[in-house]
BATIFI-571853 format. One line per field, with one value per atom (N, C-alpha, C, O): x, y, z; residue number from 1; atom name; residue in three letters. Coordinates in Angstrom, 1 decimal. Each point is the difference from the previous one (the first is absolute). Layout:
N
u: X	...;
v: Y	...;
w: Z	...;
nr: NUM	...;
atom: CA	...;
rest: ala	...;
END
This chain:
126
u: 63.5	-0.7	-0.8	-0.4	0.2	-0.4	-2.0	-0.4	-0.3	-1.6	-0.1	0.7	-2.2	-0.2	0.6	-0.5	1.7	0.8	-1.4	-1.0	1.3	-1.4	-0.1	-1.2	2.2	0.1	-1.2	-1.0	1.6	-0.5	-1.6	-1.0	1.2	-1.8	-0.8	-1.2	1.5	-0.5	-0.3	-1.0	1.5	0.2	-1.4	-1.0	1.3	-1.2	-1.0	-0.9	0.7	-1.2	-1.0	-1.1	2.0	-0.5	-0.5	-1.1	1.9	-0.8	-1.2	-1.0	1.0	-0.9	-1.2	-0.8	0.8	-1.3	-0.1	-1.2	2.1	-0.2	-0.9	-0.8	0.8	-0.6	-1.3	-1.0	0.7	-1.4	-0.8	-1.1	1.6	-0.2	-0.5	-1.1	1.7	-0.2	-0.9	-0.8	0.6	-1.0	-1.4	-1.0	1.1	-1.5	-0.4	-1.2	1.9	-0.6	-0.1	-0.4	1.3	-0.5	0.7	-0.3	1.7	1.2	0.7	1.0	-1.3	0.7	1.6	0.9	-0.8	1.4	0.8	1.1	-1.8	1.3	-0.2	1.0	-2.1	0.4	1.1	0.8	-1.0	0.9	1.7	0.9	-0.6	0.9	0.7	1.2	-1.7	0.1	0.3	0.9	-1.3	0.2	1.3	0.1	0.7	0.9	-0.8	-1.2	1.8	-0.4	0.4	0.1	0.1	0.5	-1.3	-1.1	1.5	-0.7	0.1	-0.7	2.0	0.0	-1.1	-0.6	0.5	-1.2	-1.1	-0.8	0.4	-0.9	-1.5	0.3	-1.4	-1.0	-1.1	-1.0	1.1	-1.2	-1.3	0.1	-1.2	-0.9	-1.0	0.4	-1.5	-1.1	-0.7	-0.5	0.6	-0.9	1.1	-0.4	1.4	0.7	1.5	0.6	0.0	1.4	0.7	-0.4	1.4	0.6	1.5	0.7	-0.3	1.5	0.2	-0.7	1.9	0.2	-0.2	-1.1	1.8	-1.0	-1.0	-0.9	1.0	-1.0	-1.5	-1.0	1.1	-1.2	-0.5	-1.2	2.3	-0.7	-0.5	-1.0	1.7	-0.9	-1.3	-0.9	0.8	-1.2	-1.2	-1.1	1.4	-0.8	-0.4	-1.1	2.1	-0.5	-0.6	-0.7	0.8	-0.6	-1.5	-0.8	0.7	-1.4	-1.0	-1.2	1.8	-0.9	-0.7	-0.8	1.2	-0.9	0.5	-0.9	1.8	0.4	0.0	-0.6	1.6	-0.3	-1.1	-0.4	-0.1	-1.1	1.1	1.1	-2.3	0.9	0.2	-0.7	1.8	0.5	0.6	0.1	0.4	0.4	1.4	-0.2	1.2	1.2	0.1	-0.2	0.5	0.2	1.4	0.7	-0.3	1.2	0.9	-0.3	1.5	1.1	1.2	0.1	0.6	1.2	1.3	0.0	0.8	1.0	1.4	0.4	0.3	1.4	0.8	-0.2	1.2	1.2	1.6	0.7	-0.4	1.0	0.9	-0.1	1.3	0.8	0.4	0.3	-0.5	0.1	-0.9	-0.5	0.0	-1.1	-0.7	-0.3	-0.5	-1.0	-0.9	0.5	-2.0	-1.0	-1.1	-0.3	-0.3	-1.3	-0.9	0.3	-1.5	-1.1	-1.5	-0.7	0.7	-1.4	-1.1	0.3	-1.3	-1.2	-1.5	-0.5	-0.2	-1.3	-0.9	0.1	-1.1	-1.3	-0.9	-0.3	-0.6	-1.7	-0.6	-0.1	-0.5	-1.1	-1.2	-0.6	0.0	-1.0	-1.5	-0.3	-0.2	-1.3	0.4	-0.8	1.9	0.5	0.2	0.4	-0.6	1.0	1.0	0.4	0.2	1.0	1.1	-0.1	1.1	1.3	0.7	-0.5	1.4	0.9	1.5	0.6	-0.3	1.7	1.0	-0.3	1.2	0.8	1.5	0.6	-0.1	1.5	0.7	-0.4	1.7	0.5	1.5	0.6	-0.1	1.5	0.6	-0.3	1.2	0.8	1.2	0.5	0.3	1.2	0.2	-0.8	1.9	0.6	0.9	0.9	-1.4	0.7	0.1	-0.7	2.0	0.0	-0.8	0.3	-1.4	-1.1	-1.1	-1.1	1.7	-0.6	-0.8	0.4	-1.3	-0.5	-1.0	-0.7	0.8	-1.3	-0.2	0.9	-2.5	-0.4	0.0	-0.5	1.3	0.3	-1.2	-0.4	0.2	-1.3	-0.9	0.5	-2.0	-0.8	-1.2	0.0	-0.6	-0.8	-1.1	0.2	-1.4	-1.5	-0.9	-0.3	0.0	-0.9	-1.1	0.1	-1.3	-1.0	-0.2	0.2	-0.5	-0.2	-1.1	-0.5	-0.1	-1.3	-0.9	0.6	-1.7	-0.7	0.7	0.3	0.0	-0.1	-1.0	-1.0	1.1	-1.1	0.4	-0.8;
v: 90.9	1.2	0.3	-0.8	2.1	0.6	-0.2	0.0	-0.2	-0.2	1.1	0.2	0.6	1.4	0.8	0.9	-0.8	1.6	1.1	0.1	0.5	1.0	0.9	0.2	0.7	0.8	-0.1	0.7	-1.9	-0.7	-0.4	0.1	-0.8	-0.4	1.3	-0.1	0.9	1.4	0.5	0.6	-0.8	0.5	-0.5	0.6	-2.2	-0.7	-0.1	-0.3	0.4	0.3	1.1	-0.2	1.6	1.2	-0.1	0.5	-1.4	0.0	-1.1	0.3	-1.1	-1.0	0.9	0.0	0.7	0.8	1.0	0.4	0.3	0.8	-0.4	0.8	-2.3	-0.3	-0.4	0.1	-0.5	0.0	0.6	-0.4	1.8	1.1	0.3	-0.1	0.2	0.2	-0.9	0.4	-1.8	-0.6	0.3	0.0	0.3	0.3	1.0	0.1	0.9	1.3	0.2	0.8	-2.3	0.0	0.8	0.3	-0.1	1.3	-0.7	-0.4	0.2	-0.7	0.5	-0.7	2.1	0.4	-0.4	-0.5	0.6	-0.5	-1.7	-0.6	-0.1	-1.5	-0.5	-0.9	2.1	-0.5	0.3	-0.6	1.6	0.2	-1.1	-0.2	-0.3	-1.3	-1.3	-0.7	0.5	-1.2	0.4	1.2	-2.0	-0.1	0.3	-0.4	1.2	0.6	-1.3	0.6	-1.6	-1.2	-0.8	0.0	-0.7	-1.1	-1.2	-1.0	1.0	-1.2	0.0	-1.1	2.0	0.6	-0.9	0.3	-1.4	-0.6	0.5	0.2	-0.3	-0.2	-1.1	0.2	-1.4	-0.5	0.4	0.0	0.2	0.6	-1.3	-1.2	1.4	-0.5	-0.7	-1.2	2.0	-0.4	0.6	-0.2	0.7	0.0	-0.5	-0.3	0.4	-0.6	1.0	0.0	1.0	0.8	0.3	0.2	-0.3	0.0	1.3	0.7	-0.4	1.7	1.0	0.0	1.1	1.4	0.5	0.5	-0.6	0.5	-0.7	0.7	-2.2	-0.5	0.3	0.0	0.3	0.3	1.7	0.4	0.3	1.3	0.0	0.5	-1.0	-0.6	-0.3	0.4	-1.4	-0.7	0.9	0.3	0.2	1.2	1.2	0.5	0.1	0.9	-0.2	0.9	-2.2	-0.9	-0.5	-0.3	0.4	-0.8	0.7	-0.5	2.2	0.8	-0.2	0.3	-0.7	0.2	-1.5	-0.9	0.8	-1.2	-0.3	1.0	-2.2	0.2	0.2	-0.3	1.0	0.9	-1.5	-1.0	1.2	-1.3	0.9	1.2	-2.6	0.4	-0.9	-1.2	1.4	-0.6	-1.0	0.5	-1.8	-0.8	0.0	1.0	-1.9	-0.6	0.3	-0.4	1.2	0.4	-0.7	-0.2	-0.2	-0.3	0.2	-0.6	1.5	0.6	-0.5	0.2	-0.6	-0.6	0.4	-0.4	1.1	0.4	-1.2	-0.3	0.1	-0.7	0.5	0.3	-0.1	0.6	1.6	0.6	-0.2	1.8	0.4	1.2	-2.3	0.2	-0.7	-0.1	-0.9	-1.0	0.1	0.2	-0.2	-0.1	-0.6	0.1	-0.7	-0.3	0.6	0.3	-0.4	0.6	-1.0	-0.1	-0.3	-0.8	0.5	0.5	-0.6	0.4	-0.5	-0.3	0.3	-0.6	1.4	1.0	-1.3	1.3	-0.5	-1.2	2.1	-0.2	1.1	1.2	-1.8	1.0	0.3	-1.0	2.3	0.5	-0.8	-0.4	0.2	-1.1	-1.1	-0.5	-0.3	-1.3	-1.0	0.5	-1.8	-0.7	-0.8	-0.9	1.3	-0.7	0.7	1.2	-1.9	0.5	0.4	-0.8	1.6	0.1	-0.1	0.1	-0.2	-0.2	0.7	-0.1	0.7	0.8	-0.1	0.4	-0.9	-0.2	1.1	0.1	0.8	0.4	-0.1	0.0	-0.1	-0.2	1.6	0.6	-0.2	1.7	0.1	0.0	0.1	0.6	1.1	0.6	-0.1	1.7	0.1	-0.6	1.4	0.7	1.4	0.7	-0.3	1.4	1.2	0.9	-1.3	1.0	-0.4	0.3	-1.3	-0.1	-1.8	-0.9	0.7	-1.5	0.2	1.0	-2.5	0.0	-1.5	-0.8	0.5	-1.4	-0.4	0.6	-1.9	-0.6	-1.2	-0.4	0.1	-1.2	0.2	0.4	-0.7	0.2	-1.2	-0.6	0.3	-1.4	0.6	0.3	-0.1	-0.1	-1.2	-0.6	0.4	-1.1	-0.1	0.7	-1.6	0.1	-1.5	-1.1	1.2	-1.7	-0.3	0.9	-2.0	-0.1	0.5	0.9	-1.0	1.0	-0.8	-1.2	2.3	-0.8	0.0	0.5	-1.1	0.1	1.0	0.2;
w: -13.8	-0.9	1.7	0.8	-0.8	1.2	-0.4	-1.2	2.1	-0.3	1.3	1.0	-1.8	0.7	0.2	0.6	-0.9	0.2	0.5	-0.6	1.8	0.2	-0.9	-0.3	-0.3	-0.7	-1.7	-0.4	0.0	-1.0	0.1	-0.8	2.3	0.2	0.4	0.1	0.1	0.0	-1.3	0.0	-0.9	-1.4	-0.4	-0.3	0.3	-0.7	0.6	-0.7	2.0	0.7	-0.7	-0.6	0.8	-0.6	-1.1	-0.2	-1.0	-1.1	-0.1	-0.7	1.2	0.6	0.1	-0.9	1.8	0.7	-1.0	0.0	-0.9	-0.9	-1.0	-0.5	0.2	-1.3	0.6	-0.8	2.2	0.4	0.3	0.2	-0.1	0.0	-1.6	-0.4	-0.1	-1.8	-0.4	-0.9	1.4	-0.6	0.4	-0.7	2.2	0.4	-0.5	0.1	-0.7	-0.2	-2.0	-0.8	0.7	-1.4	-1.0	-1.2	2.1	-0.6	-1.1	0.4	-1.5	-1.0	-0.3	-0.4	0.6	-0.4	1.0	-0.2	1.7	1.0	-0.1	0.0	-0.1	-0.4	-0.9	0.0	-1.1	-1.0	0.2	-0.7	1.4	0.2	1.2	-0.2	1.0	0.7	-0.7	0.5	-1.6	-1.0	-0.8	-0.3	-0.1	-0.7	-1.4	-0.2	-0.4	-1.5	-1.2	-1.0	0.9	-0.5	-0.6	0.5	-1.8	-0.5	0.6	-0.3	1.4	0.9	1.3	0.3	0.1	1.2	0.0	-0.9	1.8	-0.4	1.5	1.1	-1.7	1.1	0.0	-0.6	1.3	0.3	0.9	1.2	-1.8	0.6	0.7	-0.1	0.6	0.2	-1.4	-0.1	-0.8	-1.0	-1.6	-1.1	1.5	-1.3	0.2	1.0	-2.4	0.3	-1.0	-1.2	1.6	-0.8	-0.2	1.0	-2.1	-0.1	-0.6	-0.8	1.3	-0.4	0.8	0.7	-0.7	0.5	-0.8	0.5	-1.9	-0.9	0.5	0.2	0.1	0.2	1.1	0.2	1.0	1.1	0.0	0.6	-1.2	0.1	-0.6	0.6	-1.7	-0.7	0.6	-0.4	1.6	0.7	1.1	0.2	0.4	0.9	-0.3	0.9	-2.0	-0.9	-0.1	0.1	-0.4	-0.4	1.1	-0.1	1.3	0.7	1.3	0.8	-0.7	0.6	1.5	0.8	-0.5	1.5	0.6	-0.5	1.8	0.4	1.1	0.6	-0.3	0.9	1.4	0.2	0.8	1.0	0.9	-0.1	0.9	0.8	1.1	0.1	1.1	1.1	0.2	-0.2	0.5	0.2	1.5	1.1	-1.5	1.0	0.3	-0.1	0.5	0.2	-1.4	-1.1	1.3	-1.0	0.6	1.2	-2.0	0.2	-1.2	-1.1	1.4	-0.8	0.0	1.2	-1.9	0.5	-1.3	-1.2	1.7	-1.3	0.0	1.0	-2.1	0.0	-0.5	-1.2	2.0	-0.8	-0.1	1.0	-2.0	-0.5	-0.7	0.1	-1.0	-1.4	-0.1	-1.2	2.1	-0.1	1.3	1.1	-1.4	1.0	-0.2	-1.2	1.9	0.1	1.2	1.1	-1.8	0.8	-0.3	-1.0	2.1	0.1	0.9	1.1	-1.5	0.7	-0.1	-1.0	2.3	-0.1	0.0	0.7	-1.7	0.0	0.2	-0.3	0.8	-0.1	-0.7	0.3	-1.3	-0.7	0.7	0.4	-0.2	0.4	-0.4	-1.1	2.0	-0.3	-0.4	-0.8	0.9	-0.3	1.3	1.0	-1.1	1.0	-0.2	0.7	-2.2	-0.7	0.7	0.5	-0.4	0.3	-1.5	-0.8	0.4	-1.1	0.7	1.1	-2.2	0.0	-1.2	-1.2	1.7	-1.0	0.2	1.0	-2.0	0.3	-1.3	-1.1	1.6	-1.0	0.3	1.1	-2.6	0.3	-0.3	-1.0	2.0	-0.5	-0.1	1.1	-2.1	-0.1	-0.3	-0.6	1.2	0.1	-1.4	-0.3	-0.2	-1.0	0.4	0.8	-1.9	0.3	0.6	0.7	-1.3	0.1	0.9	0.0	0.8	1.5	0.0	-0.8	1.9	-0.3	-0.7	-0.1	-0.8	-1.0	0.2	0.2	-0.3	-0.3	-1.0	-1.0	0.8	-1.4	-0.3	-1.0	2.3	-0.4	1.0	1.0	-1.1	1.0	-0.2	-1.0	1.9	0.2	1.1	1.1	-1.8	0.8	0.0	-1.0	2.1	-0.1	1.1	1.0	-1.1	0.9	0.6	-0.6	2.0	0.0	0.7	0.7	-1.0	0.6	0.9	0.6	-0.2	1.1	1.0	-0.1	1.2	1.4	0.9	-0.3	1.5	1.1	1.0	0.9;
nr: 1	1	1	1	2	2	2	2	3	3	3	3	4	4	4	4	5	5	5	5	6	6	6	6	7	7	7	7	8	8	8	8	9	9	9	9	10	10	10	10	11	11	11	11	12	12	12	12	13	13	13	13	14	14	14	14	15	15	15	15	16	16	16	16	17	17	17	17	18	18	18	18	19	19	19	19	20	20	20	20	21	21	21	21	22	22	22	22	23	23	23	23	24	24	24	24	25	25	25	25	26	26	26	26	27	27	27	27	28	28	28	28	29	29	29	29	30	30	30	30	31	31	31	31	32	32	32	32	33	33	33	33	34	34	34	34	35	35	35	35	36	36	36	36	37	37	37	37	38	38	38	38	39	39	39	39	40	40	40	40	41	41	41	41	42	42	42	42	43	43	43	43	44	44	44	44	45	45	45	45	46	46	46	46	47	47	47	47	48	48	48	48	49	49	49	49	50	50	50	50	51	51	51	51	52	52	52	52	53	53	53	53	54	54	54	54	55	55	55	55	56	56	56	56	57	57	57	57	58	58	58	58	59	59	59	59	60	60	60	60	61	61	61	61	62	62	62	62	63	63	63	63	64	64	64	64	65	65	65	65	66	66	66	66	67	67	67	67	68	68	68	68	69	69	69	69	70	70	70	70	71	71	71	71	72	72	72	72	73	73	73	73	74	74	74	74	75	75	75	75	76	76	76	76	77	77	77	77	78	78	78	78	79	79	79	79	80	80	80	80	81	81	81	81	82	82	82	82	83	83	83	83	84	84	84	84	85	85	85	85	86	86	86	86	87	87	87	87	88	88	88	88	89	89	89	89	90	90	90	90	91	91	91	91	92	92	92	92	93	93	93	93	94	94	94	94	95	95	95	95	96	96	96	96	97	97	97	97	98	98	98	98	99	99	99	99	100	100	100	100	101	101	101	101	102	102	102	102	103	103	103	103	104	104	104	104	105	105	105	105	106	106	106	106	107	107	107	107	108	108	108	108	109	109	109	109	110	110	110	110	111	111	111	111	112	112	112	112	113	113	113	113	114	114	114	114	115	115	115	115	116	116	116	116	117	117	117	117	118	118	118	118	119	119	119	119	120	120	120	120	121	121	121	121	122	122	122	122	123	123	123	123	124	124	124	124	125	125	125	125	126	126	126	126;
atom: N	CA	C	O	N	CA	C	O	N	CA	C	O	N	CA	C	O	N	CA	C	O	N	CA	C	O	N	CA	C	O	N	CA	C	O	N	CA	C	O	N	CA	C	O	N	CA	C	O	N	CA	C	O	N	CA	C	O	N	CA	C	O	N	CA	C	O	N	CA	C	O	N	CA	C	O	N	CA	C	O	N	CA	C	O	N	CA	C	O	N	CA	C	O	N	CA	C	O	N	CA	C	O	N	CA	C	O	N	CA	C	O	N	CA	C	O	N	CA	C	O	N	CA	C	O	N	CA	C	O	N	CA	C	O	N	CA	C	O	N	CA	C	O	N	CA	C	O	N	CA	C	O	N	CA	C	O	N	CA	C	O	N	CA	C	O	N	CA	C	O	N	CA	C	O	N	CA	C	O	N	CA	C	O	N	CA	C	O	N	CA	C	O	N	CA	C	O	N	CA	C	O	N	CA	C	O	N	CA	C	O	N	CA	C	O	N	CA	C	O	N	CA	C	O	N	CA	C	O	N	CA	C	O	N	CA	C	O	N	CA	C	O	N	CA	C	O	N	CA	C	O	N	CA	C	O	N	CA	C	O	N	CA	C	O	N	CA	C	O	N	CA	C	O	N	CA	C	O	N	CA	C	O	N	CA	C	O	N	CA	C	O	N	CA	C	O	N	CA	C	O	N	CA	C	O	N	CA	C	O	N	CA	C	O	N	CA	C	O	N	CA	C	O	N	CA	C	O	N	CA	C	O	N	CA	C	O	N	CA	C	O	N	CA	C	O	N	CA	C	O	N	CA	C	O	N	CA	C	O	N	CA	C	O	N	CA	C	O	N	CA	C	O	N	CA	C	O	N	CA	C	O	N	CA	C	O	N	CA	C	O	N	CA	C	O	N	CA	C	O	N	CA	C	O	N	CA	C	O	N	CA	C	O	N	CA	C	O	N	CA	C	O	N	CA	C	O	N	CA	C	O	N	CA	C	O	N	CA	C	O	N	CA	C	O	N	CA	C	O	N	CA	C	O	N	CA	C	O	N	CA	C	O	N	CA	C	O	N	CA	C	O	N	CA	C	O	N	CA	C	O	N	CA	C	O	N	CA	C	O	N	CA	C	O	N	CA	C	O	N	CA	C	O	N	CA	C	O	N	CA	C	O	N	CA	C	O	N	CA	C	O	N	CA	C	O	N	CA	C	O	N	CA	C	O	N	CA	C	O	N	CA	C	O	N	CA	C	O	N	CA	C	O	N	CA	C	O	N	CA	C	O	N	CA	C	O;
rest: met	met	met	met	gln	gln	gln	gln	ile	ile	ile	ile	asn	asn	asn	asn	asp	asp	asp	asp	pro	pro	pro	pro	val	val	val	val	leu	leu	leu	leu	leu	leu	leu	leu	lys	lys	lys	lys	glu	glu	glu	glu	val	val	val	val	thr	thr	thr	thr	ala	ala	ala	ala	ala	ala	ala	ala	phe	phe	phe	phe	tyr	tyr	tyr	tyr	ala	ala	ala	ala	tyr	tyr	tyr	tyr	glu	glu	glu	glu	ala	ala	ala	ala	ala	ala	ala	ala	leu	leu	leu	leu	met	met	met	met	ala	ala	ala	ala	asp	asp	asp	asp	asp	asp	asp	asp	ile	ile	ile	ile	pro	pro	pro	pro	ala	ala	ala	ala	met	met	met	met	asp	asp	asp	asp	val	val	val	val	leu	leu	leu	leu	phe	phe	phe	phe	arg	arg	arg	arg	ala	ala	ala	ala	ala	ala	ala	ala	pro	pro	pro	pro	glu	glu	glu	glu	thr	thr	thr	thr	val	val	val	val	arg	arg	arg	arg	tyr	tyr	tyr	tyr	gly	gly	gly	gly	val	val	val	val	gly	gly	gly	gly	glu	glu	glu	glu	val	val	val	val	leu	leu	leu	leu	tyr	tyr	tyr	tyr	gly	gly	gly	gly	ile	ile	ile	ile	glu	glu	glu	glu	ala	ala	ala	ala	ile	ile	ile	ile	arg	arg	arg	arg	asp	asp	asp	asp	phe	phe	phe	phe	arg	arg	arg	arg	lys	lys	lys	lys	gly	gly	gly	gly	arg	arg	arg	arg	gly	gly	gly	gly	gly	gly	gly	gly	ser	ser	ser	ser	pro	pro	pro	pro	gln	gln	gln	gln	arg	arg	arg	arg	lys	lys	lys	lys	leu	leu	leu	leu	gly	gly	gly	gly	arg	arg	arg	arg	val	val	val	val	glu	glu	glu	glu	ile	ile	ile	ile	thr	thr	thr	thr	val	val	val	val	tyr	tyr	tyr	tyr	gly	gly	gly	gly	glu	glu	glu	glu	thr	thr	thr	thr	phe	phe	phe	phe	ala	ala	ala	ala	thr	thr	thr	thr	ala	ala	ala	ala	asn	asn	asn	asn	ala	ala	ala	ala	glu	glu	glu	glu	phe	phe	phe	phe	phe	phe	phe	phe	arg	arg	arg	arg	glu	glu	glu	glu	gly	gly	gly	gly	ser	ser	ser	ser	asp	asp	asp	asp	arg	arg	arg	arg	arg	arg	arg	arg	gly	gly	gly	gly	arg	arg	arg	arg	gln	gln	gln	gln	ser	ser	ser	ser	gln	gln	gln	gln	ser	ser	ser	ser	trp	trp	trp	trp	val	val	val	val	lys	lys	lys	lys	phe	phe	phe	phe	pro	pro	pro	pro	asp	asp	asp	asp	gly	gly	gly	gly	trp	trp	trp	trp	lys	lys	lys	lys	val	val	val	val	val	val	val	val	ser	ser	ser	ser	ala	ala	ala	ala	his	his	his	his	val	val	val	val	ser	ser	ser	ser	leu	leu	leu	leu	glu	glu	glu	glu	gly	gly	gly	gly	ala	ala	ala	ala	thr	thr	thr	thr	ser	ser	ser	ser;
END
C-alpha cells in the first residue's frame, strides 16, 4: 500500500482546506458537499454527538456559525487510493485552549468526503 501518493495527498489537502474555509464562512452548502450524505456519517463535537448526515445538517443550520479560529499543526495522510486522515490543532479567537479536530476521508466517485469527524478542546494552556 502506498502512503501519501502526491496526487492524492494534494486532492485531500485541497478538500480539507475547502472545508476549513466553508466552516469559517458558515457556508453550509459547501460543508454539506464535503461530508458524505449518508446515515453512517458521524460527527462528534465539543458539545454534541451527531449520527447521520441529517443530524449533522440540522446542527449546522441551528448553531449560527462556528467560532472563528486559526489552524495550528495539520497532518494529512493518505493510505492507498481511497482513505485518508486529517488531524489539526486549532486555536479559537479569544481563548487560551487548544482544539483538536480529526477527520476520516474516503474517496467516492464524486470526490473525497468526510465520513467521520471529531472536534474537542483540551484544558487551559499556560
